[in-house]
C-alpha positions as CSV (number, residue, x, y, z in Angstrom):
1,X,-0.2,0.5,0.0
2,X,1.3,3.4,-1.0
3,X,0.8,7.1,-0.1
4,X,-0.9,9.4,-2.5
5,X,0.7,12.8,-2.2
6,X,-2.1,14.6,-3.1
7,X,-5.1,13.3,-2.0
8,X,-3.3,11.4,1.6
9,X,-4.9,8.7,0.6
10,X,-3.2,4.8,1.1
11,X,-3.6,2.7,-2.4
12,X,-2.5,-0.7,-3.2
13,X,0.6,0.0,-5.6
14,X,-1.6,-2.8,-8.0
15,X,-4.3,-0.6,-8.9
16,X,-4.0,2.6,-7.9
17,X,-1.2,3.6,-9.4
18,X,1.2,3.6,-13.3
19,X,3.0,0.1,-13.5
20,X,6.0,3.0,-14.5
21,X,5.3,5.4,-11.6
22,X,5.5,2.8,-9.2
23,X,8.8,1.3,-10.5
24,X,10.1,4.7,-10.0
25,X,9.3,4.9,-6.8
26,X,10.4,1.8,-5.9
27,X,14.1,2.6,-7.7
28,X,14.1,5.8,-5.4
29,X,13.8,4.4,-2.1
30,X,16.4,2.0,-3.0
31,X,19.2,5.6,-3.4
32,X,17.2,7.8,-1.7
33,X,15.6,7.9,1.6
34,X,13.5,10.7,0.4
35,X,11.6,8.3,-2.3
36,X,9.6,9.9,-5.2
37,X,6.3,11.2,-4.5
38,X,3.8,9.1,-6.4
39,X,0.5,10.6,-7.6
40,X,-2.8,7.9,-7.4
41,X,-4.6,7.4,-10.8
42,X,-7.3,9.3,-10.2
43,X,-5.2,12.5,-9.1
44,X,-3.9,12.0,-12.4
45,X,-7.2,11.8,-14.0
46,X,-8.7,14.6,-12.3
47,X,-5.7,17.0,-13.2
48,X,-4.3,15.5,-16.6
49,X,-8.2,15.0,-18.4
50,X,-8.1,17.4,-21.7
51,X,-11.2,18.7,-22.5
52,X,-10.2,20.2,-25.7
53,X,-10.0,18.4,-28.8
54,X,-7.2,17.5,-31.3
55,X,-6.4,18.7,-35.1
56,X,-6.3,15.6,-37.6
57,X,-4.1,15.9,-40.4
58,X,-3.8,13.1,-43.0
59,X,0.0,11.0,-43.2
60,X,1.0,8.2,-44.6
61,X,-2.5,6.5,-45.1
62,X,-3.6,7.1,-41.6
63,X,-5.0,10.1,-39.4
64,X,-2.5,12.0,-36.8
65,X,-2.2,14.8,-34.4
66,X,1.1,15.1,-35.7
67,X,3.2,14.1,-38.6
68,X,5.8,12.3,-36.5
69,X,9.8,11.9,-37.9
70,X,11.6,8.9,-38.1
71,X,8.6,6.4,-38.1
72,X,9.2,3.7,-40.4
73,X,7.2,0.5,-40.2
74,X,3.7,1.2,-39.2
75,X,0.7,0.5,-41.9
76,X,-2.9,1.7,-41.1
77,X,-6.1,-0.4,-43.0
78,X,-9.5,1.5,-42.4
79,X,-11.8,-0.8,-43.2
80,X,-10.4,-3.9,-43.0
81,X,-13.6,-5.5,-41.3
82,X,-16.8,-5.2,-43.2
83,X,-19.7,-3.9,-41.2
84,X,-20.7,-7.4,-40.9
85,X,-17.3,-9.2,-40.0
86,X,-16.7,-6.5,-37.2
87,X,-20.4,-7.5,-35.9
88,X,-19.2,-10.9,-36.1
89,X,-16.4,-10.5,-33.4
90,X,-18.6,-8.4,-31.2
91,X,-20.9,-11.7,-31.3
92,X,-18.3,-13.7,-30.7
93,X,-16.6,-11.4,-28.0
94,X,-20.1,-11.1,-25.9
95,X,-21.0,-14.8,-26.1
96,X,-17.5,-16.0,-24.5
97,X,-16.3,-15.0,-20.5
98,X,-13.8,-12.1,-19.7
99,X,-10.7,-12.2,-17.7
100,X,-10.7,-9.1,-15.0
101,X,-7.1,-10.2,-13.5
102,X,-6.3,-6.3,-14.5
103,X,-7.6,-2.8,-15.1
104,X,-9.0,-3.4,-17.9
105,X,-11.4,-7.0,-19.1
106,X,-9.8,-9.1,-21.3
107,X,-9.9,-12.6,-23.2
108,X,-7.7,-15.2,-24.8
109,X,-8.0,-16.8,-27.7
110,X,-5.8,-20.1,-27.9
111,X,-2.6,-19.6,-25.6
112,X,-2.7,-17.4,-22.7
113,X,0.6,-15.6,-21.4
114,X,2.1,-14.6,-18.5
115,X,1.7,-10.9,-17.0
116,X,4.6,-9.5,-16.4
117,X,5.4,-5.6,-15.7
118,X,9.1,-6.1,-16.2
119,X,11.7,-8.3,-17.7
120,X,12.0,-10.6,-15.1
121,X,9.2,-9.5,-13.1
122,X,6.0,-11.5,-13.3
123,X,2.9,-9.7,-12.0
124,X,0.4,-12.3,-12.2
125,X,0.4,-16.0,-13.6
126,X,-2.2,-16.6,-15.5
127,X,-3.3,-20.5,-15.6
128,X,-3.9,-21.8,-19.3
129,X,-7.4,-22.8,-19.1
130,X,-9.0,-24.7,-21.1
131,X,-11.5,-27.7,-20.0
132,X,-11.5,-28.0,-16.2
133,X,-9.6,-25.8,-15.5
134,X,-11.3,-22.6,-14.7
135,X,-12.3,-21.3,-19.1
136,X,-9.0,-18.7,-19.3
137,X,-8.7,-20.2,-22.5
138,X,-11.2,-19.7,-25.2
139,X,-10.6,-21.3,-28.7
140,X,-9.6,-19.4,-30.9
141,X,-11.1,-21.5,-34.0
142,X,-14.1,-18.9,-33.7
143,X,-12.1,-17.3,-35.3
144,X,-10.6,-19.5,-38.2
145,X,-12.7,-16.8,-40.4
146,X,-10.2,-14.2,-39.2
147,X,-7.7,-16.1,-39.9
148,X,-8.8,-17.2,-43.4
149,X,-8.7,-13.5,-44.0
150,X,-5.7,-13.0,-42.8
151,X,-3.4,-15.2,-44.6
152,X,-4.8,-14.9,-48.0
153,X,-4.4,-12.8,-50.4
154,X,-3.6,-9.5,-50.7
155,X,-3.5,-9.6,-46.7
156,X,-1.0,-11.8,-45.8
157,X,1.8,-10.2,-47.5
158,X,0.7,-7.1,-45.6
159,X,0.7,-8.3,-42.9
160,X,2.3,-11.4,-40.9
161,X,4.1,-12.4,-44.9
162,X,5.8,-15.9,-44.9
163,X,5.0,-16.0,-41.0
164,X,2.4,-18.4,-39.6
165,X,-0.9,-17.1,-38.1
166,X,0.3,-16.9,-34.5
167,X,-1.4,-19.3,-32.0
168,X,-3.6,-16.4,-29.7
169,X,-5.7,-13.9,-29.9
170,X,-6.2,-11.4,-27.2
171,X,-9.2,-8.8,-26.4
172,X,-9.2,-5.9,-24.7
173,X,-12.1,-3.6,-23.2
174,X,-12.0,-0.3,-23.3
175,X,-14.6,1.3,-21.5
176,X,-15.1,4.9,-20.4
177,X,-11.4,6.3,-19.9
178,X,-9.7,3.5,-19.4
179,X,-5.8,3.1,-21.2
180,X,-2.9,1.1,-20.9
181,X,0.4,3.2,-20.4
182,X,2.8,3.4,-23.2
183,X,4.7,0.5,-23.9
184,X,7.0,-1.7,-25.8
185,X,6.3,-5.2,-26.6
186,X,8.6,-7.3,-25.3
187,X,10.7,-8.6,-28.2
188,X,11.8,-11.9,-26.4
189,X,8.9,-12.9,-25.6
190,X,6.2,-11.8,-28.6
191,X,7.1,-11.9,-32.4
192,X,8.4,-9.1,-34.9
193,X,4.6,-8.0,-36.1
194,X,1.9,-6.9,-33.9
195,X,-1.7,-6.2,-35.2
196,X,-4.1,-4.8,-33.9
197,X,-7.7,-4.7,-34.9
198,X,-10.2,-1.9,-33.5
199,X,-14.1,-2.6,-32.3
200,X,-16.6,-0.3,-31.4
201,X,-15.2,2.9,-31.0
202,X,-12.2,5.2,-32.5
203,X,-9.4,6.0,-30.5
204,X,-6.0,7.8,-30.5
205,X,-3.2,5.4,-29.8
206,X,-0.2,7.4,-28.3
207,X,3.0,6.8,-30.3
208,X,6.3,7.6,-28.8
209,X,10.1,7.6,-29.6
210,X,12.1,7.6,-26.2
211,X,15.6,8.3,-26.4
212,X,16.5,5.3,-24.8
213,X,14.6,2.5,-26.2
214,X,13.0,1.0,-22.6
215,X,9.3,1.3,-20.5
216,X,11.1,4.0,-18.4
217,X,12.7,6.7,-20.3
218,X,11.1,10.1,-20.3
219,X,13.2,11.8,-22.7
220,X,11.5,11.2,-26.3
221,X,13.3,12.4,-29.5
222,X,12.8,15.7,-31.8
223,X,9.5,14.7,-34.0
224,X,8.9,11.3,-31.6
225,X,6.1,11.5,-30.5
226,X,2.0,11.2,-32.0
227,X,-1.4,10.6,-31.9
228,X,-2.6,8.1,-34.3
229,X,-6.4,7.5,-34.7
230,X,-8.1,4.0,-34.8
231,X,-11.2,3.5,-36.0
232,X,-14.2,0.6,-36.0
233,X,-13.0,-1.9,-38.0
234,X,-10.3,-0.2,-39.2
235,X,-7.1,-3.2,-38.6
236,X,-3.2,-1.3,-37.4
237,X,-0.1,-3.6,-38.1
238,X,3.7,-2.8,-36.3
239,X,6.6,-3.6,-37.5
240,X,10.6,-3.0,-37.5
241,X,11.6,0.7,-36.5
242,X,7.1,1.1,-35.2
243,X,7.2,-2.1,-33.2
244,X,11.0,-2.0,-32.1
245,X,11.7,1.7,-31.4
246,X,9.0,3.4,-30.5
247,X,6.4,3.1,-26.7
248,X,2.8,2.7,-28.1
249,X,-0.4,2.8,-25.7
250,X,-3.9,4.7,-25.0
251,X,-4.0,8.1,-22.8
252,X,-6.4,8.0,-20.3
253,X,-6.6,12.2,-20.7
254,X,-7.8,12.6,-23.6
255,X,-11.3,12.7,-23.5
256,X,-12.5,14.1,-27.0
257,X,-11.6,11.9,-29.6
258,X,-11.7,13.5,-33.1
259,X,-12.6,12.1,-36.1
260,X,-12.3,12.5,-39.9
261,X,-14.3,15.0,-41.7
262,X,-15.3,16.8,-38.5
263,X,-17.2,16.3,-34.5
264,X,-15.6,13.8,-31.9
265,X,-16.6,11.3,-29.9
266,X,-16.8,12.0,-26.1
267,X,-14.7,8.7,-23.7
268,X,-17.8,8.7,-21.6
269,X,-19.4,6.3,-19.2
270,X,-21.3,4.8,-22.1
271,X,-18.4,4.9,-23.8
272,X,-16.6,1.0,-25.4
273,X,-14.3,0.1,-27.8
274,X,-13.1,-3.3,-27.8
275,X,-9.0,-4.1,-29.8
276,X,-8.0,-7.5,-30.7
277,X,-4.1,-8.0,-30.3
278,X,-3.1,-10.5,-32.7
279,X,0.9,-11.3,-32.4
280,X,2.9,-15.0,-32.1
281,X,3.7,-15.6,-28.7
282,X,7.3,-16.9,-27.9
283,X,8.0,-19.8,-25.8
284,X,9.0,-18.9,-23.2
285,X,6.6,-16.3,-22.6
286,X,3.7,-19.0,-23.0
287,X,0.9,-20.0,-19.6
288,X,2.1,-22.9,-18.1
289,X,-0.6,-25.7,-15.9
290,X,-0.3,-24.9,-12.3
291,X,1.0,-28.1,-10.7
């Protein structure tokens, strides 16, 4: 339990603060008798939420808030799913059970992986699930039609190329201003290509290039920050520099999401976005059956 310097409340390090803040706090505590002050998520949201509307500019087939410098390996396909295919995705997702081990709800189709906060530090061990083991793992065969689409022309060459289709689809649900801290996908845990499908509502994905390619560096290179509009039914693919040199995340502070053609979507209590993350799960990250 840790004390918030703003509201003086004591909250869990697991749910009350961002993982990056907790890491910095623990590191400073080892180095000094006066560790850095902490600000809980509630206070951070209250002080940082931005009601202004960002302006979008076209760039490389997508819409961004600022044209980034040196961002290669990022491709965006706004109408990847037809409306009928998007509806089918949601029928599958809403027809299955949710895992609530972290702050947002998730589903695992196929392999289940360990959640970590940093290399070597396991946050929670996810059992493989399956029949008789809690049912955390759903049948990836429900998405065979999506696999067929992604591995057929013209999409095969644009997404995974010669690599086999991944053995896991991770579903994340974001409601209201829920987000995910900017992060790198661990290259020792996940493959070289990350594909993300967005459903229901649009969002802005933050892309940032730190001077040091890790999850803690807060200094960015010049031109190394932008936000990318992700629309319902769209597919975003990260490879190369976009995968290895840029962090990505969903901010909790961007309340108004601009849309193409003008207007905004407000991330209020009625806001819900679902994403499908499709990536190769490397052997060392796969969950194992307890016992």
